[in-house]
C-alpha positions as CSV (number, residue, x, y, z in Angstrom):
1,M,10.2,45.9,-94.0
2,E,12.3,43.9,-94.4
3,I,15.1,45.1,-97.0
4,D,17.7,43.5,-99.3
5,I,20.2,45.0,-101.5
6,Q,22.6,43.9,-103.8
7,L,24.8,45.5,-106.3
8,T,27.0,42.9,-108.1
9,G,29.0,42.2,-111.5
10,S,27.1,38.7,-111.7
11,P,24.4,37.7,-113.7
12,I,21.2,38.4,-111.7
13,A,19.7,34.6,-111.0
14,E,16.6,33.3,-113.6
15,K,15.2,32.3,-110.0
16,I,15.0,34.5,-107.2
17,C,13.6,33.1,-104.0
18,P,10.7,35.4,-102.1
19,P,12.5,36.8,-98.5
20,I,9.1,35.6,-96.9
21,S,7.6,32.3,-96.5
22,G,4.1,30.7,-96.2
23,D,1.3,33.0,-96.2
24,A,2.7,35.9,-94.7
25,A,2.4,37.6,-97.8
26,G,-0.8,38.2,-99.4
27,A,1.3,39.0,-102.6
28,W,4.3,38.4,-104.4
29,V,5.6,40.7,-106.8
30,E,8.4,40.8,-109.3
31,F,9.8,42.9,-111.8
32,R,13.1,42.3,-114.0
33,G,14.8,45.1,-116.4
34,I,16.2,43.4,-119.2
35,V,18.4,44.5,-121.5
36,R,17.2,45.2,-124.6
37,G,18.7,44.9,-128.2
38,D,18.4,48.2,-129.4
39,E,19.6,51.6,-127.7
40,S,18.4,55.0,-129.4
41,G,17.7,53.4,-132.7
42,Q,20.3,51.5,-132.9
43,S,21.1,47.7,-132.5
44,I,23.3,46.9,-129.4
45,A,25.3,43.6,-128.1
46,A,25.9,45.0,-124.4
47,L,25.0,47.6,-122.0
48,E,27.8,48.4,-119.1
49,Y,26.5,50.3,-115.9
50,E,28.8,52.1,-113.3
51,A,27.5,52.3,-110.2
52,Y,29.2,54.0,-106.5
53,P,27.9,51.0,-104.8
54,E,28.3,52.4,-101.1
55,M,25.9,55.7,-101.8
56,A,23.9,53.6,-104.1
57,G,23.1,51.1,-101.5
58,R,22.4,54.1,-99.2
59,E,20.2,56.2,-101.9
60,I,18.0,52.8,-102.3
61,Q,17.4,52.0,-98.8
62,R,16.3,56.0,-98.0
63,I,13.8,55.7,-101.1
64,L,12.6,52.2,-99.9
65,E,12.1,53.4,-96.4
66,M,10.4,56.3,-97.3
67,L,8.3,54.5,-100.0
68,A,7.1,52.6,-96.9
69,A,5.9,54.6,-95.0
70,Q,2.9,55.1,-97.8
71,H,2.6,52.0,-99.3
72,P,2.7,49.4,-96.0
73,C,5.2,46.4,-97.7
74,L,6.9,43.4,-96.0
75,A,10.0,43.0,-97.5
76,V,11.7,43.7,-100.4
77,K,14.9,42.6,-102.5
78,V,16.7,44.6,-105.3
79,I,19.3,43.5,-107.2
80,H,21.1,45.4,-109.2
81,R,23.9,44.6,-112.2
82,T,27.1,46.3,-112.9
83,G,30.0,46.0,-115.3
84,I,29.0,44.7,-119.2
85,I,25.6,43.0,-119.4
86,P,24.7,41.4,-122.7
87,V,21.0,41.5,-124.5
88,G,18.3,39.8,-123.2
89,D,20.2,39.9,-119.7
90,T,18.8,41.0,-116.2
91,A,20.1,44.6,-115.3
92,I,18.0,45.2,-112.0
93,Y,15.4,42.4,-110.0
94,F,13.2,43.9,-107.6
95,G,11.2,41.8,-105.7
96,V,8.2,42.9,-103.2
97,A,6.3,41.1,-100.4
98,A,3.0,42.8,-99.2
99,P,-0.1,41.8,-98.0
100,H,-2.1,43.2,-100.9
101,R,-0.8,43.4,-104.6
102,A,-1.9,47.3,-104.5
103,E,1.0,48.1,-102.1
104,A,3.3,46.1,-103.7
105,I,2.8,47.9,-107.3
106,A,2.8,50.7,-105.8
107,L,5.8,50.5,-104.0
108,L,7.1,49.3,-107.2
109,A,6.2,51.9,-109.2
110,G,7.2,55.0,-106.8
111,F,11.3,52.9,-106.7
112,M,11.4,53.0,-109.9
113,D,10.9,56.3,-110.4
114,R,12.9,57.3,-108.0
115,L,16.1,55.1,-109.1
116,K,17.5,57.2,-112.5
117,Q,16.7,60.4,-110.6
118,D,18.6,59.7,-107.5
119,V,20.8,56.5,-107.5
120,P,24.3,57.0,-108.8
121,I,24.0,54.0,-110.9
122,W,24.5,55.1,-114.5
123,K,24.5,53.3,-118.0
124,R,28.3,54.0,-118.9
125,R,28.0,52.8,-122.5
126,T,26.1,50.3,-124.9
127,V,28.6,47.8,-127.0
128,P,27.6,48.4,-130.3
129,I,26.8,44.8,-132.6
130,N,29.8,45.8,-134.8
131,S,32.2,45.5,-132.3
132,V,31.9,41.8,-131.3
133,G,30.4,40.2,-134.3
134,D,27.4,38.2,-134.1
135,D,28.8,36.2,-130.7
136,V,27.8,38.5,-128.2
137,R,29.5,36.1,-125.6
138,S,32.5,37.2,-127.5
139,L,33.2,39.9,-124.4
140,N,34.6,39.7,-121.3
141,L,31.8,39.4,-119.4
142,A,33.7,38.0,-116.2
143,P,32.4,39.1,-112.7
144,K,33.5,42.6,-111.3
145,K,34.5,42.6,-107.7
146,L,32.9,45.5,-106.1
147,E,36.0,45.8,-103.3
148,T,36.2,49.7,-103.7
149,P,33.7,52.5,-102.9
150,C,33.1,53.1,-107.1
151,V,34.0,51.9,-110.3
152,V,35.9,54.4,-111.6
153,S,37.3,55.5,-114.6
154,Y,40.8,56.9,-114.8
155,K,42.3,58.8,-117.0
156,S,45.8,59.7,-117.5
157,L,46.9,63.8,-117.7
158,D,47.1,63.5,-121.8
159,E,44.1,61.6,-122.1
160,A,41.8,64.0,-120.1
161,L,43.1,66.6,-121.8
162,A,42.2,65.2,-124.9
163,E,38.5,64.1,-123.5
164,I,38.2,68.0,-123.2
165,R,39.2,69.2,-126.2
166,S,37.2,67.0,-127.8
167,H,34.0,67.0,-126.2
168,C,34.6,71.5,-125.9
169,Q,33.7,72.9,-129.3
170,P,33.8,77.1,-129.8
171,L,30.5,78.9,-129.0
172,S,29.0,81.1,-131.7
173,A,31.0,84.3,-132.4
174,V,29.1,87.5,-131.7
175,H,29.6,91.0,-133.0
176,A,30.0,93.8,-129.7
177,P,31.7,97.3,-129.6
178,L,35.1,97.9,-128.7
179,T,34.0,99.1,-125.5
180,E,33.1,95.8,-124.1
181,V,35.4,93.5,-125.8
182,F,38.5,94.1,-124.0
183,G,39.9,90.4,-122.9
184,R,37.7,88.7,-125.6
185,V,39.4,86.3,-128.3
186,L,39.3,88.0,-132.1
187,R,37.0,85.0,-134.3
188,E,38.1,87.3,-137.4
189,T,41.1,88.4,-139.1
190,V,41.1,91.8,-139.4
191,F,43.0,93.9,-142.4
192,A,44.5,97.4,-142.6
193,P,41.1,99.4,-144.7
194,E,44.1,102.2,-145.9
195,D,47.1,102.9,-145.8
196,F,48.7,103.7,-142.2
197,P,49.6,106.4,-142.3
198,D,47.0,107.9,-145.3
199,C,49.4,109.9,-146.7
200,D,53.2,111.7,-145.5
201,R,52.7,113.2,-142.3
202,S,54.9,116.0,-140.6
203,T,56.8,114.4,-137.0
204,R,57.6,117.8,-135.9
205,D,56.0,121.4,-135.3
206,G,58.1,123.3,-138.3
207,F,58.2,124.4,-141.9
208,A,57.8,121.9,-144.6
209,I,60.0,122.4,-148.3
210,L,61.0,120.6,-150.8
211,Q,63.1,117.7,-150.0
212,N,66.4,118.7,-152.3
213,D,65.2,122.8,-151.9
214,A,68.7,124.3,-151.2
215,S,67.4,128.1,-150.9
216,G,68.4,130.0,-147.8
217,Q,65.8,131.9,-147.4
218,F,61.8,130.6,-148.1
219,Q,58.4,132.4,-148.0
220,V,55.7,130.9,-145.7
221,V,52.8,130.6,-148.2
222,D,50.2,128.6,-146.0
223,T,49.7,127.1,-142.6
224,L,48.6,123.3,-141.7
225,H,47.3,121.7,-138.5
226,A,46.8,117.9,-138.3
227,A,43.5,118.4,-139.1
228,D,43.9,120.2,-142.2
229,W,44.1,119.2,-145.8
230,R,45.3,121.5,-148.3
231,P,47.2,119.7,-150.7
232,R,49.5,122.1,-153.3
233,Q,52.6,121.9,-155.1
234,L,55.4,123.7,-154.0
235,T,58.1,125.4,-155.9
236,A,61.7,126.1,-154.4
237,G,62.1,129.0,-151.7
238,Q,58.3,128.3,-150.5
239,A,57.4,127.1,-147.4
240,V,54.3,125.7,-145.6
241,R,54.2,126.2,-141.5
242,V,52.8,122.7,-140.2
243,A,52.4,121.5,-137.0
244,T,52.9,117.4,-135.8
245,G,50.9,115.3,-137.2
246,A,50.0,117.5,-140.3
247,P,49.3,116.1,-143.6
248,L,52.1,117.7,-145.7
249,P,50.4,119.4,-149.1
250,G,52.7,117.2,-151.6
251,E,55.1,115.0,-152.2
252,N,58.8,114.6,-151.6
253,L,59.0,117.3,-149.1
254,R,60.9,117.3,-145.6
255,V,60.3,119.5,-142.4
256,I,62.9,121.9,-140.7
257,M,62.3,122.4,-137.1
258,Q,60.9,125.2,-135.9
259,E,64.1,125.5,-133.5
260,H,66.0,125.4,-136.4
261,V,64.4,128.5,-138.4
262,E,64.1,132.8,-137.6
263,R,61.2,133.9,-138.7
264,D,60.2,137.4,-139.7
265,G,56.8,138.0,-140.7
266,D,56.2,135.5,-143.9
267,R,60.1,134.9,-144.4
268,I,62.1,132.4,-142.7
269,K,65.6,131.7,-142.3
270,I,67.2,128.2,-141.8
271,L,69.7,128.4,-139.0
272,K,70.6,124.8,-138.7
273,P,70.7,121.9,-141.4
274,E,69.0,118.6,-140.9
275,A,69.9,115.4,-142.1
276,G,66.1,113.9,-141.2
277,L,63.5,114.3,-143.4
278,N,61.0,114.7,-140.3
279,R,58.1,113.3,-141.8
280,R,56.0,109.5,-142.1
281,R,55.3,108.2,-145.4
282,R,52.3,107.1,-146.2
283,G,52.1,103.6,-146.0
284,E,55.0,103.1,-143.8
285,D,53.2,101.6,-140.9
286,V,50.9,99.3,-142.7
287,K,49.8,99.1,-146.4
288,A,46.2,98.6,-147.2
289,G,45.1,95.4,-147.1
290,T,47.8,94.1,-144.8
291,T,46.7,91.9,-141.7
292,L,46.4,94.0,-138.6
293,V,45.1,91.9,-136.0
294,K,44.9,88.1,-136.5
295,A,41.8,85.5,-135.1
296,G,42.5,84.4,-132.2
297,A,44.1,86.9,-130.7
298,R,43.1,87.8,-127.2
299,L,42.0,91.5,-127.5
300,D,44.1,94.3,-124.7
301,A,45.2,97.6,-125.2
302,G,47.0,98.0,-128.1
303,K,45.2,95.2,-130.3
304,L,41.6,97.1,-129.5
305,A,43.4,100.8,-130.8
306,L,45.0,99.1,-133.8
307,L,40.9,97.7,-134.5
308,A,39.6,101.2,-133.6
309,S,42.4,103.2,-136.0
310,A,41.4,100.9,-138.8
311,G,38.0,101.3,-138.1
312,C,36.8,97.8,-136.8
313,A,34.1,99.4,-134.1
314,Q,32.1,96.3,-133.8
315,P,34.5,93.0,-134.2
316,L,33.6,89.5,-134.3
317,V,34.5,88.2,-130.9
318,S,34.1,85.2,-128.7
319,P,30.8,85.4,-126.6
320,R,31.5,86.7,-122.8
321,L,31.2,83.4,-121.1
322,R,28.6,82.6,-117.9
323,V,29.8,80.6,-115.5
324,C,28.1,78.9,-112.5
325,H,29.8,78.1,-109.4
326,F,28.6,76.3,-106.3
327,T,30.8,75.5,-103.4
328,T,29.8,72.7,-101.0
329,G,30.4,71.5,-97.3
330,D,29.0,71.9,-94.5
331,E,32.1,73.1,-92.7
332,I,32.8,75.7,-94.8
333,I,32.0,79.1,-93.6
334,P,31.9,82.9,-95.1
335,P,36.0,84.4,-94.9
336,Q,35.2,86.9,-91.9
337,Q,33.7,84.7,-90.0
338,T,36.0,83.0,-86.8
339,P,36.0,79.3,-87.7
340,R,35.2,76.7,-84.9
341,P,36.8,73.3,-84.4
342,G,35.8,71.7,-87.5
343,Q,35.3,74.7,-90.1
344,V,37.6,76.6,-92.4
345,R,37.1,79.8,-94.2
346,D,35.8,79.6,-98.2
347,S,38.6,80.1,-100.1
348,N,37.7,78.1,-103.1
349,S,35.2,81.0,-104.0
350,I,37.5,83.8,-104.1
351,L,40.3,81.6,-105.8
352,I,37.9,80.9,-108.9
353,R,36.4,84.4,-109.2
354,G,40.1,85.6,-109.2
355,L,41.2,82.9,-111.5
356,L,38.4,83.9,-113.9
357,R,38.9,87.5,-114.0
358,D,41.7,86.9,-116.9
359,F,38.3,85.3,-119.1
360,S,35.5,87.6,-119.9
361,C,32.9,86.2,-117.9
362,D,29.8,86.6,-116.0
363,V,30.3,84.6,-112.7
364,E,27.2,83.7,-110.5
365,Q,28.0,81.9,-107.1
366,R,26.4,80.3,-104.5
367,H,27.2,77.7,-101.5
368,L,25.1,74.3,-101.6
369,P,24.2,71.9,-98.4
370,E,25.7,69.4,-97.7
371,N,22.9,67.2,-98.5
372,F,21.8,65.4,-101.5
373,D,18.0,66.6,-101.2
374,L,18.5,70.1,-99.6
375,A,21.1,70.7,-102.4
376,K,18.9,69.5,-105.1
377,S,16.0,71.9,-103.9
378,A,18.8,74.7,-103.5
379,I,19.7,73.9,-107.7
380,G,16.1,73.8,-108.4
381,N,15.9,77.3,-107.3
382,R,18.8,78.5,-109.4
383,Q,17.7,76.3,-112.4
384,S,17.7,79.6,-114.8
385,A,21.1,80.3,-113.8
386,I,22.4,76.7,-114.8
387,S,20.6,76.3,-117.9
388,G,22.0,79.5,-119.1
389,A,25.8,78.8,-118.2
390,D,28.4,78.0,-120.4
391,V,30.3,76.5,-117.9
392,L,29.0,75.0,-114.6
393,L,31.4,74.2,-111.6
394,I,31.1,72.5,-108.5
395,S,33.7,72.6,-105.8
396,G,34.2,69.7,-103.3
397,G,32.1,66.7,-103.6
398,A,34.5,65.1,-106.3
399,S,35.3,61.9,-104.5
400,V,33.8,59.1,-102.8
401,G,33.1,59.6,-99.4
402,D,29.6,59.5,-97.6
403,K,28.6,62.7,-98.6
404,D,30.5,63.1,-101.8
405,F,27.5,63.7,-104.3
406,T,28.7,66.3,-107.4
407,R,29.1,63.0,-109.6
408,V,25.1,62.3,-108.5
409,L,24.1,65.6,-108.6
410,L,25.5,66.6,-112.2
411,E,23.9,63.1,-113.2
412,W,20.4,64.7,-111.8
413,L,21.2,67.7,-114.0
414,G,21.5,66.2,-116.8
415,F,25.5,65.9,-117.8
416,E,26.8,62.8,-119.4
417,I,29.9,62.5,-117.2
418,V,32.9,61.8,-119.4
419,F,35.6,60.9,-116.4
420,T,35.6,61.0,-112.9
421,Q,39.4,60.7,-111.9
422,V,42.2,61.7,-113.2
423,N,45.8,60.1,-112.4
424,V,48.0,62.9,-111.3
425,R,48.4,64.3,-108.2
426,P,47.0,67.0,-106.8
427,G,43.5,66.8,-108.1
428,R,43.0,63.1,-108.7
429,P,39.2,63.3,-107.5
430,L,38.5,65.6,-110.9
431,I,34.8,64.7,-112.8
432,F,34.2,66.1,-116.2
433,G,30.7,66.2,-117.8
434,V,29.1,67.9,-120.6
435,R,25.2,68.4,-121.3
436,G,25.0,69.7,-124.9
437,S,27.4,72.9,-125.5
438,Q,27.4,72.9,-122.1
439,V,30.7,71.6,-119.5
440,A,31.1,71.2,-116.0
441,F,33.6,70.2,-113.4
442,G,33.4,68.7,-110.2
443,L,36.5,69.9,-108.2
444,P,38.4,68.8,-106.0
445,G,37.9,70.7,-102.4
446,N,41.3,71.4,-101.4
447,P,42.6,74.9,-102.9
448,L,45.6,73.3,-104.0
449,S,44.0,70.9,-106.0
450,H,41.5,73.3,-107.0
451,F,44.3,75.4,-108.2
452,V,46.0,72.5,-110.1
453,C,42.8,71.4,-111.8
454,F,41.7,74.6,-112.9
455,H,44.7,75.1,-114.8
456,F,44.9,71.9,-116.6
457,A,41.3,71.5,-117.2
458,V,39.2,74.3,-116.4
459,V,41.3,76.7,-118.8
460,T,41.4,73.8,-121.1
461,A,37.6,74.1,-121.8
462,L,37.0,77.9,-121.5
463,S,40.1,78.2,-124.0
464,R,38.3,75.9,-126.4
465,L,34.9,77.6,-126.1
466,I,36.5,81.2,-126.8
467,G,38.3,79.8,-130.0
468,E,41.6,80.5,-128.0
469,E,44.7,78.0,-128.7
470,R,46.8,77.8,-126.0
471,S,50.2,76.6,-125.7
472,G,50.2,74.2,-123.1
473,F,53.3,72.2,-121.3
474,L,56.6,74.4,-122.3
475,C,59.8,73.9,-121.6
476,G,62.6,75.3,-118.8
477,K,65.2,74.4,-116.5
478,L,65.2,73.9,-113.0
479,A,67.0,76.5,-110.8
480,T,67.0,74.7,-107.7
481,P,66.8,70.6,-107.4
482,L,63.0,68.8,-107.3
483,V,63.4,66.6,-104.1
484,D,60.4,63.8,-103.6
485,E,59.9,60.5,-103.3
486,P,58.8,58.5,-106.6
487,C,55.0,58.6,-107.0
488,P,52.7,56.4,-109.5
489,R,50.8,59.3,-110.0
490,E,51.7,62.4,-112.5
491,T,52.7,65.4,-110.6
492,L,52.0,69.1,-111.1
493,W,54.0,70.6,-108.8
494,P,53.9,74.3,-107.7
495,A,56.7,76.0,-109.0
496,R,58.0,79.9,-109.6
497,L,58.6,80.9,-112.6
498,E,61.6,83.3,-113.6
499,H,63.2,84.8,-117.1
500,N,67.0,84.9,-117.0
501,G,67.5,86.1,-120.4
502,A,65.9,84.0,-122.9
503,A,65.7,81.3,-120.5
504,L,63.1,80.1,-118.4
505,R,64.4,78.8,-115.0
506,L,62.0,77.2,-112.4
507,S,62.1,76.7,-108.8
508,P,59.9,74.2,-107.2
509,L,58.0,75.5,-104.2
510,K,57.3,73.4,-101.0
511,W,53.9,72.2,-100.2
512,S,52.5,69.6,-97.7
513,S,49.7,68.4,-99.4
514,S,46.7,69.3,-101.6
515,G,45.7,71.7,-98.6
516,D,48.1,73.7,-98.4
517,V,47.6,77.0,-100.1
518,T,50.4,79.0,-98.5
519,C,52.5,77.9,-101.7
520,L,50.1,79.7,-103.9
521,L,51.9,82.9,-102.8
522,E,54.5,82.3,-105.4
523,T,53.0,80.0,-107.6
524,N,53.0,80.9,-111.2
525,A,53.8,77.7,-112.9
526,L,53.4,73.7,-112.5
527,I,56.5,71.7,-113.2
528,R,55.1,68.4,-115.0
529,V,56.6,65.4,-113.0
530,P,56.0,62.0,-115.0
531,A,54.9,59.2,-112.8
532,H,57.6,57.6,-110.7
533,Q,60.2,60.0,-111.5
534,G,60.9,60.7,-107.9
535,S,63.8,63.8,-107.6
536,I,64.9,65.9,-110.3
537,A,68.5,67.7,-110.6
538,L,69.7,71.0,-111.2
539,D,69.3,72.3,-114.2
540,A,67.4,69.7,-115.3
541,T,65.2,70.1,-118.1
542,V,61.6,70.1,-117.3
543,D,58.2,70.6,-118.8
544,F,55.9,72.8,-117.0
545,L,52.6,75.0,-117.5
546,P,52.4,78.4,-116.7
547,T,49.4,79.4,-114.7
548,M,46.8,82.1,-115.7
549,D,49.0,85.5,-114.5
550,M,52.1,83.9,-117.0
551,M,49.6,82.7,-119.9
552,V,47.8,86.5,-120.4
553,G,51.1,88.6,-119.4
554,G,53.3,86.2,-121.6
């Protein structure tokens, strides 16, 4: 069967000549997909389509060859238009010549069923009527040359971060026991239910007497341990034996340390006067109603202890995130295996799992074959995990090579692609998509790109989902010069961050490529180098992004 496939930015002709002439074909069936004047109930002026032309051509060829084996035909012509297509124009043309009409119609039906599912051509956006007035032709409809493998949607670093923040909203909070909320974000402000401490308490083992009692000897009238509560009014010459932490029996008392007292039965004599009162006053730590922990705080051991002290046993917190992570690449082998020529040990799985440890989450990891159909089959077996995930991460396949199908896979799963590339190095081929409240990232396969993209993109999304506000980029000074040639892209340069007193000092680290994992040994910050900047001098002030160890530890 002869197959003619065209992807074009130009309008599709009104009349297409059949590729088979004369009586060779018994039937010539044509189909045109016309842009309608409404989309989801809204009037529109045009649709914009985006494509991976080379991959789209291969997938169309594969589908047609497969269908031809079931429905023998003579020739097929497929033309798909990309770019902005006004209402009334043809978006896709399909013509098929066959010995009989039944085969032609069956092949057409089968192709249209598979087109949206398998072919990387996407309806990028609708152009509403009110954006162009009544004159649809005021749109820029100049044909686009498809000179690159893909029509890409570049974002600057700031634009990408803004898109991620706008598409990621905090997930619903849950009440959970204190034993399960370490590392989660508190979603309510907790106040002190009572004074801390709740009464005057002794800070020493000793004897409580009136604060201004100048008596030389005292009679011991009671003994109080930490759990005892027996208030009484002391008079001059009376003392109460108290343990450390014990509630004092009345007000205006002080405690004489037992080391400074001589005891004889129920009588004591003070041997050494003390200037201190050796007591904690009621409410001296916190008054009732005072804010203890603010909403948005990441719960660590100290904050959990404070919540426990306040009786907040089931705090309102961010949910435990569910993360599904797939690696891709036929060259990837487990770390314990010895690689053959062309093979690479999998470092991305352990990298992602390690980076996610600072978020309270459950992680499921699997490897996908580097074949779209086999990957779909493998994904199909994990649909429940994907459907239940808050975040889907796919390592590798984010670029536009022959076997890079991450975007296609995300589209097949129903994710709306927000952007596909960020004008930053390392890590330009970064895919971000959303499906309802779920978010997905297609991460570049090289480990340094993985590390960089995780910290500026994935961390932003995770933080938003759990309701945590991060400080983002900070300012510091270079401890050593940063030496580089000017680059048209922004760079997030690996660095070692050190605290020199109150100053933050950054030492740029050496890295050779986006696949260089050796610099991660010392990296705890990423210096933001503006596009076209080149080298930066010693002591220059720079923006930097702390990595997870620094963000959580700070």
